[in-house]
C-alpha positions in Angstrom: 6.6 32.2 21.1 3.3 31.3 22.8 1.3 28.1 22.4 -1.2 29.7 19.9 1.6 31.0 17.7 3.4 27.6 17.9 0.2 25.8 16.9 -0.4 28.1 13.9 3.2 27.6 12.7 2.9 23.9 13.1 -0.4 24.0 11.2 1.1 25.9 8.3 4.0 23.5 8.2 1.8 20.5 8.1 -0.3 22.1 5.4 2.7 22.8 3.2 3.9 19.2 3.8 0.6 17.8 2.6 0.8 20.1 -0.5 4.2 18.7 -1.3 3.0 15.1 -0.9 -0.1 15.7 -3.1 2.0 17.4 -5.8 4.7 14.8 -5.7 2.3 11.9 -5.8 0.6 13.4 -8.9 3.8 14.1 -10.7 5.4 10.7 -9.9 2.2 9.0 -11.1 1.8 11.0 -14.3 5.3 11.3 -15.5 7.5 8.9 -13.5 10.3 9.2 -11.0 13.1 10.1 -13.5 11.1 12.9 -15.2 10.0 14.5 -11.9 12.3 17.1 -10.4 12.2 18.7 -7.0 11.8 22.0 -8.7 8.6 20.7 -10.4 7.3 19.4 -7.1 7.9 22.8 -5.4 6.3 24.7 -8.3 3.2 22.4 -8.3 2.9 22.5 -4.5 3.2 26.3 -4.5 6.1 26.2 -2.1 9.8 27.0 -2.3 12.4 24.3 -3.2 14.0 24.9 0.2 10.7 24.0 1.8 10.5 20.7 -0.1 14.0 19.8 1.0 13.3 20.8 4.6 10.5 18.3 4.7 12.1 15.6 2.5 15.9 15.4 2.3 16.0 13.8 -1.2 13.8 12.9 -4.1 14.2 9.2 -3.1 12.9 10.0 0.4 9.9 11.8 -1.1 9.1 9.0 -3.5 9.2 6.4 -0.8 7.0 8.5 1.5 4.4 9.0 -1.2 4.2 5.2 -1.7 4.0 4.5 2.0 1.4 7.3 2.5 -0.8 5.7 -0.2 -0.8 2.4 1.7 -1.6 4.2 5.0 -4.4 6.1 3.3 -5.8 2.8 2.2 -5.6 1.5 5.8 -3.1 -1.2 4.6 -1.1 -1.0 7.8 -1.0 -2.6 11.2 -4.2 -0.8 12.3 -6.4 -3.0 10.1 -5.2 -6.2 11.8 -7.3 -6.3 15.0 -6.4 -9.4 17.0 -9.7 -9.4 18.9 -11.8 -9.9 15.8 -12.5 -13.2 14.0 -9.7 -14.0 11.5 -12.1 -14.1 8.5 -13.5 -10.7 9.4 -10.0 -9.2 9.5 -8.9 -10.9 6.3 -12.0 -9.8 4.4 -11.5 -6.2 5.4 -7.9 -6.5 4.4 -8.9 -8.1 1.0 -11.2 -5.3 0.1 -8.6 -2.6 1.0 -5.9 -4.5 -0.8 -7.8 -4.9 -4.0 -8.9 -1.3 -3.9 -5.3 -0.2 -3.5 -3.7 -2.4 -6.2 -6.5 -1.5 -8.8 -6.2 2.3 -8.1 -5.1 4.4 -11.0 -2.0 5.6 -9.1 -0.9 2.0 -8.3 -1.4 0.8 -11.8 0.5 3.8 -13.3 3.4 3.3 -10.9 3.6 -0.4 -11.7 3.8 0.4 -15.4 6.4 3.1 -14.9 8.6 0.8 -12.8 8.3 -1.9 -15.5 9.2 0.6 -18.2 12.4 1.7 -16.4 13.2 -1.7 -14.9 16.2 -2.6 -17.1 18.0 0.7 -17.0 16.9 1.9 -13.5 16.0 -1.1 -11.3 16.5 1.0 -8.3 13.1 2.7 -8.9 11.4 -0.7 -8.8 13.3 -1.5 -5.6 12.2 1.7 -4.0 8.6 1.2 -5.0 8.6 -2.4 -3.8 10.2 -1.7 -0.5 7.9 1.2 0.3 4.7 -0.4 -0.8 4.3 -4.1 -1.5 6.9 -5.2 1.0 5.3 -3.1 3.8 1.9 -4.6 3.1 3.3 -8.2 3.1 5.2 -7.5 6.3 2.1 -6.3 8.0 0.1 -9.4 6.8 2.9 -11.7 7.9 3.0 -10.1 11.4 -0.8 -10.7 11.7 -0.7 -14.3 10.5 2.2 -15.0 12.9 0.1 -13.8 15.8 -2.9 -15.9 14.7 -0.7 -18.9 14.3 0.7 -18.5 17.8 -2.9 -18.1 19.1 -3.9 -21.3 17.4 -6.4 -19.6 15.1 -4.6 -20.9 12.0 -2.1 -23.7 11.5 0.8 -22.7 9.3 4.4 -23.9 9.1 5.6 -21.2 6.7 4.1 -17.7 7.3 6.0 -16.1 4.4 4.6 -18.5 1.9 1.1 -18.3 3.3 1.1 -14.5 3.1 2.4 -14.6 -0.5 -0.2 -17.1 -1.4 -3.1 -15.0 0.0 -1.8 -11.8 -1.7 -1.5 -13.6 -5.1 -5.0 -15.1 -4.8 -6.6 -11.7 -3.9 -5.1 -10.1 -7.0 -6.9 -12.5 -9.2 -7.1 -11.7 -12.9 -8.4 -8.2 -12.2 -4.9 -6.8 -11.5 -3.4 -8.3 -14.6 -6.2 -6.9 -16.8 -5.8 -3.5 -15.2 -2.1 -3.5 -16.0 -2.9 -4.3 -19.6 -5.5 -1.5 -19.7 -8.4 -3.9 -20.1 -11.7 -3.0 -18.4 -12.9 -4.9 -15.3 -16.5 -5.8 -16.0 -17.2 -7.6 -12.7 -19.9 -6.1 -10.6 -19.5 -5.4 -6.9 -21.4 -8.6 -5.9 -19.0 -10.7 -8.1 -16.0 -9.0 -6.6 -17.3 -9.6 -3.0 -18.0 -13.2 -3.9 -14.5 -13.7 -5.3 -12.8 -12.2 -2.3 -14.9 -14.2 0.2 -14.2 -17.5 -1.6 -10.5 -16.6 -1.7 -10.4 -16.0 2.0 -12.4 -19.1 2.7 -10.1 -21.2 0.6 -7.1 -19.7 2.5 -8.6 -20.5 5.9 -9.6 -24.0 4.8 -6.0 -24.7 3.9 -4.8 -23.1 7.1 -7.5 -24.2 9.6 -7.5 -23.5 13.4 -5.5 -25.9 15.5 -7.7 -28.7 17.0 -8.9 -28.0 20.5 -7.2 -30.3 23.1 -9.7 -32.4 25.0 
């Protein structure tokens, strides 16, 4: 097999993989984890069931990847945390991406579905949390740890600090969205809220004093 043929084969494989991810994400969001079968994913994606299993070994693996992929698509990964930029600049970019993600229709639907099945199937919530929120918090903690070491913030408990920032950034907008209430804040009001939240965080965790 020559390089051209290999590239075409790889391209078709990646295209089918993306079709599977798109189909599974839609089905998981609309009807939940339990009601979605690999047969449905294959049919919706327009591929064989064997193709689905060749890319993702189990439905659990596919569900986790869809959640992780949503975070990556929203740039909520290590790439957003640039050490060479001012801390406020980085945290403001993170704040906007974070709020956009948690207020997205997919995220709200998945949160509701997890809550609905929490008593009988807590493993679904565990998969969702591990693949999404926990990954975001881990990336934020890693960034804050570096900034603390560099002296750009002062913090004696990074885990608490990261949790505080995430909770502040959610505001009332996330709770209203879960309840199906409209968010009537304009973009300027949202920007102001996020900036004041980041400012408050940095005021509580200021840079270390410069030694004379």
